[in-house]
N, C-alpha and C positions, 0 to 999 in steps of 0.2 A: 862032424858037426861043423858048420861054417864058423869062421873066425873073423873077428872085427877089431879094427883099431878105432878107438874113440878118442878124439882130441877135444879136451874140454877147457873152457875159460870161465872163470867165476866172475860174477858181478861183484861190486863192492860189498853188497849185503851177503852174497855167498861166501866171499872170502872172510867176512866177519865170523860166519859160522865155522869155517875151517879153523880160524884162530881160536875160537872159544872151545871147540870140542877136539881139535887136533886132527892130524892127517890119518892116523889109524882108524878113527871113528868114520871118516869119509870112506876109506877103503872098505871097512866093514859094511857100511850102508850100501855101497855099490855091489859088494859081493852078495848081500842078502837079496837085492833086487834081481840080480842076474840068476841066482840060484832059484828063486821063485818062478822064473820064466823057463826053467829047465836047462839053464846054461851053467857055465863055469867061468870064474874070474881067473885069468892066467897071470896077469900082472897089472900093477897100478903104480905109476910113478908121477910125482910132482916134478915140475921142470921150470927152468928159466926160459925166457924167450917168447916165441909167438903163442905158445899154449901153456896153460897152468898145469895140466895133467894129461898123461898119456895112459890109456887103459886098453889092455888087450883082453877080449872076452870071447868065449865060445857060446853061441846061441843056436837054438834049433833051426831058425830060418830068418829070412829078411823081415818077416812080420814082427817077430820078437825084437829084432834090432831097431825097427822103426818105432815100436812101442817105447823102447828105452829112450831113444832120441826125442820123441814127443814129450815124454814125461819130464825129461831134463829141461827142455825148452819151456814147457808149461810152468815149471816151478818158478821161473823168473830169477833164479839164483845162479844159473849157469847157462852157457850155450855149448852145444856139442856138434862136432862134425864126425861122421862115421864113414870109415873106409873098409870095404870088403877086402880081406886078405886071402891070398891064394897060396897053397903049398907049391913047392917045385913040381910035385907029381901032378897037381891040377893043371899047371902050366904045360907040362909035357902032354897031357891029354888034350888040352885046348890046341896046342900047336900041331897035333896030328889029326885034328878034325877037318873034314872036308867042308869048305865054306864056298858057296857060290855067291860071290859079292860083285856087284856092279858099282864102280866108283861114280860119284856125281859127275855129270857132264859126259859120261861115256855113251 
């Protein structure tokens, strides 16, 4: 199953929700969403710095990942950036693939 890193930032209203219900409630809500899409929550961490939360999830496909991102953004309580993660084995497979690429200007 594809793996995704979601980097989230809460709006001030979203952070008020985290403050009122707690961090574990937020993790549980994300886990429920991901599970309902046929996926699995691997990890959920709050953080200092550029992002408020880092979430690693397994989802069936990019469509499910897009649905999560759209739902988060539509809520108005947070923004999310999603990065597709590759295993070392997937990189091995990609590095051995034959690619006929023509560079721009060639």
